[in-house]
C-alpha positions as CSV (number, residue, x, y, z in Angstrom):
1,M,12.5,131.3,88.2
2,N,15.6,131.4,86.1
3,E,17.1,134.2,88.2
4,Q,16.4,132.2,91.4
5,L,18.0,129.1,89.9
6,L,21.0,131.2,88.8
7,N,21.4,132.7,92.3
8,K,21.3,129.3,93.9
9,M,24.0,128.0,91.5
10,K,26.1,131.0,92.3
11,Q,25.8,130.3,96.0
12,I,26.8,126.6,95.5
13,I,29.8,127.5,93.3
14,N,31.0,130.2,95.7
15,T,30.7,127.9,98.6
16,Y,32.6,125.3,96.7
17,I,35.4,127.7,95.9
18,I,35.6,129.0,99.4
19,C,36.0,125.4,100.7
20,V,38.8,124.8,98.2
21,F,40.7,127.9,99.4
22,I,40.1,127.0,103.0
23,L,41.7,123.7,102.4
24,C,44.6,125.5,100.6
25,S,45.1,127.9,103.5
26,S,44.9,125.0,105.9
27,F,47.5,123.1,104.0
28,F,49.9,126.1,103.5
29,G,49.3,128.5,106.3
30,K,47.5,127.0,109.3
31,R,50.6,125.5,110.8
32,L,53.2,127.6,109.2
33,A,54.9,128.5,112.4
34,A,55.4,124.8,113.2
35,Q,56.8,123.9,109.8
36,Q,60.4,122.9,109.5
37,I,62.4,124.6,106.6
38,V,64.9,122.2,105.1
39,T,67.7,123.5,103.0
40,P,69.7,121.4,100.6
41,T,72.7,121.3,102.9
42,E,70.5,120.2,105.8
43,A,68.8,117.6,103.7
44,V,72.2,116.1,102.8
45,K,73.3,116.1,106.4
46,L,70.1,114.3,107.5
47,A,70.6,111.7,104.8
48,L,74.2,111.1,105.8
49,E,73.1,110.6,109.5
50,H,69.9,108.7,109.1
51,N,69.6,107.0,105.7
52,Y,69.6,103.2,106.2
53,G,71.5,102.4,103.1
54,I,74.3,104.6,104.2
55,K,74.2,103.1,107.7
56,L,74.5,99.6,106.2
57,I,77.5,100.4,104.0
58,E,79.2,102.1,106.9
59,N,79.0,98.9,108.9
60,T,80.5,97.1,105.8
61,V,83.4,99.5,105.9
62,K,83.9,98.9,109.6
63,E,83.9,95.1,109.0
64,A,86.5,95.5,106.2
65,E,88.6,97.7,108.5
66,T,88.5,95.0,111.2
67,N,89.5,92.3,108.8
68,A,92.5,94.5,107.7
69,E,93.9,94.8,111.2
70,I,97.1,93.0,112.4
71,L,95.1,90.6,114.4
72,N,93.7,89.0,111.2
73,S,97.0,89.1,109.3
74,G,98.6,85.8,110.4
75,Y,101.8,87.7,111.5
76,L,101.1,87.0,115.2
77,P,101.9,83.7,117.0
78,T,99.4,81.4,118.6
79,L,99.7,80.6,122.3
80,T,97.9,77.6,123.6
81,A,97.4,76.4,127.2
82,N,96.9,72.6,127.6
83,G,96.3,70.4,130.7
84,G,95.1,67.0,131.5
85,V,94.7,64.3,134.2
86,V,94.6,60.5,133.6
87,F,93.7,57.9,136.3
88,N,94.3,54.2,135.8
89,R,93.1,51.2,137.9
90,D,94.6,48.0,136.6
91,N,95.1,44.3,137.5
92,I,98.9,43.6,136.9
93,E,101.0,40.5,136.7
94,A,104.7,41.4,136.5
95,D,107.8,39.2,136.1
96,F,111.1,40.9,137.0
97,S,114.5,40.2,135.5
98,N,115.7,38.7,138.9
99,G,113.2,35.9,138.6
100,E,110.7,37.4,141.0
101,S,107.1,38.0,140.1
102,T,104.2,39.9,141.6
103,S,100.5,40.2,141.0
104,L,98.5,43.3,141.8
105,D,94.7,43.7,141.7
106,G,93.3,47.2,141.4
107,A,96.7,48.9,141.1
108,E,96.2,52.7,140.8
109,S,98.3,55.1,138.9
110,S,97.8,58.7,137.6
111,R,99.4,61.2,135.2
112,Y,99.2,65.0,135.3
113,N,100.3,67.4,132.7
114,A,100.1,71.1,131.9
115,S,101.9,73.2,129.2
116,V,101.9,76.5,127.3
117,D,102.6,75.9,123.6
118,L,103.8,78.5,121.1
119,N,103.4,78.2,117.4
120,Y,104.7,80.8,115.0
121,T,105.1,80.8,111.2
122,L,108.4,82.3,110.3
123,F,107.9,82.0,106.5
124,D,105.0,80.8,104.4
125,G,106.0,81.7,100.9
126,L,105.0,85.3,101.4
127,G,101.3,84.3,101.4
128,R,100.4,86.2,104.5
129,H,102.4,89.2,103.4
130,Y,100.3,89.6,100.2
131,N,97.1,88.5,102.0
132,Y,97.6,91.3,104.5
133,K,98.1,93.8,101.7
134,R,95.0,92.4,99.9
135,L,92.9,93.0,103.1
136,K,94.2,96.6,103.2
137,E,93.1,97.2,99.6
138,Q,89.8,95.5,100.3
139,H,89.2,98.0,103.1
140,K,90.0,100.8,100.7
141,L,87.6,99.3,98.2
142,S,84.8,99.2,100.8
143,E,85.4,102.9,101.4
144,L,85.0,103.5,97.6
145,Q,81.8,101.4,97.7
146,A,80.5,103.5,100.6
147,R,81.3,106.7,98.7
148,E,79.4,105.4,95.7
149,T,76.4,104.6,97.9
150,I,76.6,108.1,99.4
151,E,76.8,109.7,96.0
152,N,73.8,107.7,94.7
153,T,71.8,108.5,97.8
154,V,72.6,112.3,97.5
155,E,71.6,112.3,93.9
156,Q,68.4,110.4,94.7
157,L,67.7,112.8,97.5
158,F,68.0,115.9,95.3
159,S,65.9,114.3,92.6
160,V,63.1,114.1,95.2
161,Y,64.0,117.4,96.8
162,Y,63.7,119.3,93.6
163,N,60.6,117.4,92.7
164,V,59.1,118.8,95.9
165,A,60.3,122.3,95.0
166,Q,58.8,122.0,91.5
167,L,55.4,120.9,92.9
168,I,55.4,123.8,95.3
169,Q,55.8,126.2,92.5
170,N,53.3,124.3,90.4
171,I,50.7,124.6,93.2
172,E,51.3,128.4,93.2
173,A,50.7,128.5,89.5
174,N,47.6,126.4,89.8
175,K,46.3,128.5,92.6
176,E,46.8,131.7,90.5
177,S,45.0,130.0,87.6
178,L,42.1,129.0,89.9
179,K,41.9,132.6,91.1
180,I,41.6,133.8,87.4
181,S,38.9,131.2,86.7
182,K,37.0,132.4,89.8
183,E,37.1,136.0,88.6
184,R,36.0,134.9,85.1
185,L,33.0,133.0,86.6
186,N,31.9,136.0,88.6
187,R,32.2,138.2,85.5
188,A,30.2,135.7,83.4
189,T,27.6,135.5,86.1
190,Y,27.2,139.3,86.3
191,Q,27.0,139.5,82.5
192,F,24.3,136.9,82.4
193,E,22.3,138.6,85.1
194,Y,22.3,141.9,83.1
195,G,21.7,140.2,79.8
196,Q,25.1,140.8,78.4
197,N,26.0,137.1,78.1
198,T,24.4,133.7,77.6
199,K,24.0,130.9,80.0
200,L,26.7,129.0,78.0
201,G,29.3,131.5,79.1
202,V,28.5,130.7,82.8
203,L,28.6,127.0,82.2
204,N,31.9,127.2,80.3
205,A,33.4,129.1,83.3
206,E,32.1,126.5,85.7
207,V,33.6,123.7,83.7
208,D,37.0,125.5,83.6
209,I,37.0,126.3,87.3
210,N,36.2,122.6,88.1
211,N,39.1,121.5,85.9
212,D,41.4,124.0,87.6
213,T,40.3,122.8,91.0
214,I,41.0,119.1,90.1
215,S,44.5,120.1,88.8
216,F,45.1,121.9,92.0
217,I,44.0,119.0,94.2
218,T,46.0,116.5,92.2
219,T,49.1,118.6,92.4
220,K,48.7,119.0,96.1
221,Q,48.5,115.2,96.5
222,Q,51.6,114.8,94.4
223,L,53.4,117.2,96.7
224,I,52.3,115.2,99.8
225,N,53.6,111.9,98.2
226,A,56.9,113.6,97.2
227,K,57.4,114.8,100.7
228,R,56.9,111.3,102.0
229,D,59.5,110.0,99.5
230,M,62.0,112.7,100.7
231,N,61.3,111.9,104.3
232,F,61.9,108.2,103.6
233,I,65.4,108.9,102.2
234,V,66.4,111.0,105.2
235,G,65.3,108.3,107.6
236,N,61.8,109.6,108.4
237,V,63.1,112.3,110.8
238,L,61.3,115.3,109.3
239,D,58.0,116.7,110.4
240,Q,55.2,115.9,108.1
241,E,54.6,119.7,107.5
242,F,58.3,120.5,106.6
243,K,59.0,123.1,103.9
244,I,61.8,123.7,101.5
245,N,62.9,126.8,99.7
246,P,62.0,126.3,96.0
247,D,64.7,128.7,94.8
248,I,67.8,127.2,93.4
249,K,71.3,128.3,92.3
250,F,73.4,126.7,89.7
251,T,77.0,125.7,90.4
252,S,79.8,127.1,88.4
253,I,81.1,124.1,86.5
254,L,84.6,123.8,85.1
255,K,85.2,123.6,81.3
256,K,84.4,120.3,79.7
257,E,88.0,119.3,79.2
258,E,89.0,120.0,82.8
259,L,85.9,118.3,84.1
260,F,86.6,115.2,82.0
261,E,90.2,115.0,83.4
262,K,88.7,115.0,86.9
263,T,86.4,112.3,85.8
264,K,89.2,110.0,84.7
265,S,91.0,110.5,88.1
266,Q,88.0,110.8,90.5
267,N,85.1,108.8,89.1
268,V,84.3,106.3,91.9
269,N,83.6,103.4,89.5
270,L,87.0,103.8,87.8
271,L,88.7,104.0,91.2
272,Q,86.9,100.8,92.2
273,A,88.1,99.1,89.0
274,N,91.7,100.1,89.7
275,K,91.4,98.8,93.3
276,N,90.0,95.5,92.0
277,I,93.0,95.1,89.7
278,E,95.4,95.7,92.6
279,I,93.5,93.0,94.6
280,G,93.7,90.7,91.7
281,Q,97.5,91.1,91.5
282,Y,97.8,90.3,95.2
283,A,95.6,87.2,94.6
284,I,98.2,85.9,92.1
285,N,101.1,86.4,94.5
286,I,99.1,84.7,97.3
287,N,98.5,81.6,95.3
288,K,102.1,81.5,94.1
289,G,103.1,81.3,97.7
290,A,102.1,77.6,97.6
291,Y,105.3,76.9,95.5
292,L,107.5,77.9,98.4
293,P,108.2,76.1,101.7
294,T,106.7,77.0,105.1
295,V,109.0,77.4,108.0
296,G,107.6,77.4,111.5
297,L,108.8,77.9,115.1
298,V,107.3,75.8,117.9
299,G,108.0,76.1,121.6
300,S,106.5,74.7,124.8
301,Y,106.9,75.1,128.5
302,G,105.3,72.2,130.4
303,W,104.9,70.2,133.6
304,N,104.3,66.5,133.8
305,Q,103.9,64.2,136.9
306,N,103.4,60.5,136.9
307,D,102.2,58.7,140.0
308,N,103.0,55.0,139.2
309,N,101.6,51.9,140.8
310,S,103.8,49.6,142.9
311,A,104.7,47.4,140.0
312,S,106.9,50.3,138.6
313,F,110.5,50.9,139.5
314,V,109.7,54.7,139.9
315,A,106.9,55.6,142.2
316,V,106.6,59.3,141.3
317,S,108.3,61.2,138.4
318,T,107.9,64.9,137.8
319,T,109.2,66.8,134.7
320,I,109.3,70.6,134.2
321,G,111.0,72.0,131.2
322,L,111.1,74.2,128.1
323,S,111.3,72.8,124.6
324,G,111.5,74.4,121.2
325,G,112.2,73.7,117.6
326,V,111.9,74.7,114.0
327,N,109.9,72.8,111.4
328,L,109.9,73.0,107.7
329,R,107.1,71.8,105.3
330,W,107.4,72.0,101.6
331,N,104.6,70.7,99.5
332,L,106.5,69.6,96.4
333,F,103.4,68.6,94.5
334,D,99.8,68.9,95.5
335,G,98.2,67.3,92.4
336,G,98.2,70.5,90.4
337,G,95.9,72.5,92.7
338,A,98.4,75.4,93.2
339,I,99.0,75.7,89.5
340,T,95.3,75.8,88.8
341,R,94.7,78.5,91.4
342,V,97.5,80.6,89.9
343,K,96.1,80.3,86.4
344,T,92.6,81.1,87.6
345,A,93.8,84.2,89.5
346,K,95.6,85.4,86.3
347,L,92.4,85.0,84.3
348,N,90.5,86.9,86.9
349,L,93.0,89.7,86.8
350,E,92.8,89.8,83.0
351,N,89.0,90.0,83.3
352,Q,89.3,92.9,85.7
353,E,91.5,94.8,83.3
354,L,89.1,94.2,80.4
355,Q,86.2,95.4,82.6
356,K,88.1,98.5,83.4
357,Q,88.7,99.2,79.7
358,Q,85.0,98.7,79.0
359,L,84.1,100.9,82.0
360,E,86.4,103.7,80.7
361,L,84.5,103.7,77.4
362,S,81.2,103.6,79.2
363,I,82.1,106.5,81.5
364,E,83.3,108.6,78.6
365,R,80.0,108.1,76.8
366,D,78.0,108.8,80.0
367,F,80.1,112.0,80.6
368,N,79.5,113.3,77.1
369,N,75.8,112.5,77.2
370,A,75.5,114.1,80.6
371,W,77.4,117.2,79.5
372,D,75.3,117.7,76.4
373,D,72.1,117.0,78.4
374,Y,73.2,119.6,81.0
375,K,73.9,122.3,78.4
376,N,70.6,121.5,76.5
377,K,68.5,121.7,79.6
378,L,70.1,125.0,80.6
379,L,69.3,126.3,77.2
380,V,65.7,125.0,77.4
381,Y,65.4,126.7,80.8
382,N,66.5,130.0,79.5
383,I,64.1,129.7,76.6
384,Q,61.3,128.9,79.0
385,E,62.1,132.0,81.0
386,Q,61.7,134.1,77.9
387,N,58.5,132.2,77.1
388,I,57.1,133.2,80.5
389,L,57.4,136.8,79.5
390,T,55.7,136.2,76.2
391,A,52.9,134.2,77.7
392,T,52.4,136.8,80.4
393,N,52.2,139.7,77.9
394,N,49.8,137.6,75.8
395,F,47.5,136.9,78.7
396,N,47.5,140.5,79.9
397,R,46.5,141.8,76.5
398,T,43.9,139.0,76.0
399,E,42.5,139.8,79.5
400,E,42.1,143.5,78.6
401,K,40.3,142.6,75.3
402,F,38.2,140.1,77.1
403,K,37.0,142.7,79.6
404,I,35.8,145.0,76.7
405,G,34.3,142.1,74.8
406,Q,36.8,141.9,71.9
407,V,37.9,138.4,72.8
408,N,35.5,135.5,73.6
409,S,35.8,133.2,76.6
410,I,37.4,130.4,74.6
411,E,40.3,132.7,73.5
412,F,40.7,134.0,77.0
413,R,40.8,130.5,78.4
414,Q,43.4,129.5,75.8
415,A,45.6,132.5,76.8
416,Q,45.1,131.5,80.5
417,L,46.2,127.9,79.8
418,N,49.1,129.1,77.7
419,L,50.4,131.1,80.7
420,L,49.8,128.2,83.1
421,N,51.6,125.7,80.8
422,A,54.5,128.1,80.3
423,E,54.9,128.4,84.1
424,L,54.7,124.6,84.6
425,S,57.2,124.0,81.8
426,R,59.5,126.7,83.2
427,N,59.4,125.0,86.6
428,Q,60.1,121.6,85.1
429,A,62.9,122.9,82.9
430,K,64.6,124.7,85.8
431,Y,64.7,121.6,88.1
432,Q,65.6,119.3,85.3
433,A,68.6,121.5,84.5
434,K,69.6,121.4,88.1
435,L,69.4,117.6,88.2
436,A,71.4,117.4,85.0
437,E,74.1,119.5,86.7
438,L,74.1,117.1,89.7
439,R,74.5,114.2,87.4
440,I,77.6,115.5,85.6
441,L,79.0,116.4,89.0
442,R,78.5,112.8,90.2
443,I,80.1,111.3,87.1
444,S,83.1,113.5,87.5
445,G,83.5,112.7,91.2
446,E,82.8,116.3,92.3
447,L,79.3,115.8,93.8
448,L,80.4,115.5,97.4
449,N,82.9,118.4,97.0
450,T,80.1,120.8,96.0
451,E,78.4,123.2,98.3
452,F,74.6,122.9,98.0
C-alpha cells in the first residue's frame, strides 16, 4: 500500500514539474522567432522618439524658440488699417451773417474716412533690446531643461532595462536550481523505494522543489512587470514578447579629477543656474529702461470725404494726404513703481547667485558620493564573481559527497542555496555597478555623449 501511495505521489510531482517546465518553455521559447531583441542603443532611440515626457519638453522648447523670434521682439512697427462711415439726418435752423436764415427738416449729411496708420518705437530706454536678449536666453534655458529631461529619462530607462536583464539571468539561475531539486527528488524517491532512505528525505525534497518553483514563478512575474515598465518609458511601442541581451559592458571612465572638471563645465543643472543668472541680469536692465524716455514715430496715409447738408457753405469736401510725426514720452515719476521693480530684480539676481553657490556644493557632494559608490560597486561585483567560483566548487564537491552518502540532504540543500544566492548576488552587483556608472556619467554631463 505504501509503495502504491509513493508511486502515485511520484506521478503527481512529476506531472507538476512537467507543467512548470512547459510553462517555462512557452514563456521563453514558443514564440522566440517573433520576439524583438532590443539593444541599449535601440532602447534609447525609441525613448527619444516616443517618450511622452520628452515630447512635451520638445514642445516647450519650440514655444520658447517662437517667443524668441524677431516677430515677438518689439523691434517691428505696427501698421493699422482704419475706415468708417457716418450718416446724419438733422433738423437745422441756421442764421447767416448777411441776415438771412433758413430752416431745414431732415437734412442729410455723411462722412467717409479710410487710413493706414504706422506706429514705430524708435527708442524705449533699451527695454526691448534687453527683453529680446532675455527671450533668447530663455530659449537656451528651455533647451537645457529639455536636455535634463532627456538625461533623466535615459537614466530611468536603463534602470528598468538592466532590471529586466537582471531578472532574465535570475530566472536562468532559478531554473537551474529547480532542475537540481528535481534530480534530488528523483534520487530521494529511488533511495526510498530500495530502502536506502526514509520518507523524510522524499518529503524534504518535495518541500524544496515547491519553494524553488514558487521562486521561479515569482521571478517570472517580476520580469513581466519590469518589461511593462520599460515599454511604458519607450511609449509602448515594443512587442510584449521583446527580448534584451543581458550582457553588459562597462564604459572606460576618465580619471576622477578630469571627470570632475567636466562636471563643473557640463553639468546641466549648473548650466541652467548660469543661464538663470544671465536672465536675471537682463531683467534688471529691462526695468531700468523705465528711467529713460520713449521716442516714437507715427505716420498715416488717409482719405476723408464729407457730404454736407445744404446748410453748409461747402457741399462736398475730400481730403487725401500723408501725415507723420515724432512723439516723446518720459515718465518722470511713476509713484516709485520702477524703483521697486529694479530693487526686486536685483534681489532675484542675488538669490540666483546664492542658489548657484549652493548647487555647486551639492553637485560636488553628489559627484564624490557617486564616484565612491561606482568604485565600491565595481569592487563588490568583482568579489561576487570570485564568490561564484567558490560557491560552484563547494556545490560540486558537496554534490559528489551527497551522491555517495557522505553529506545529508540538509547540507546539500545549503550548498545549493549558497550557489543560487551567489548567482543572484552577482547579477545584482553587476547591474548595480552599471547603474552607478550611468549615474556618474549623468552628473558629469557625459551621459548623452556615451555609446551604449
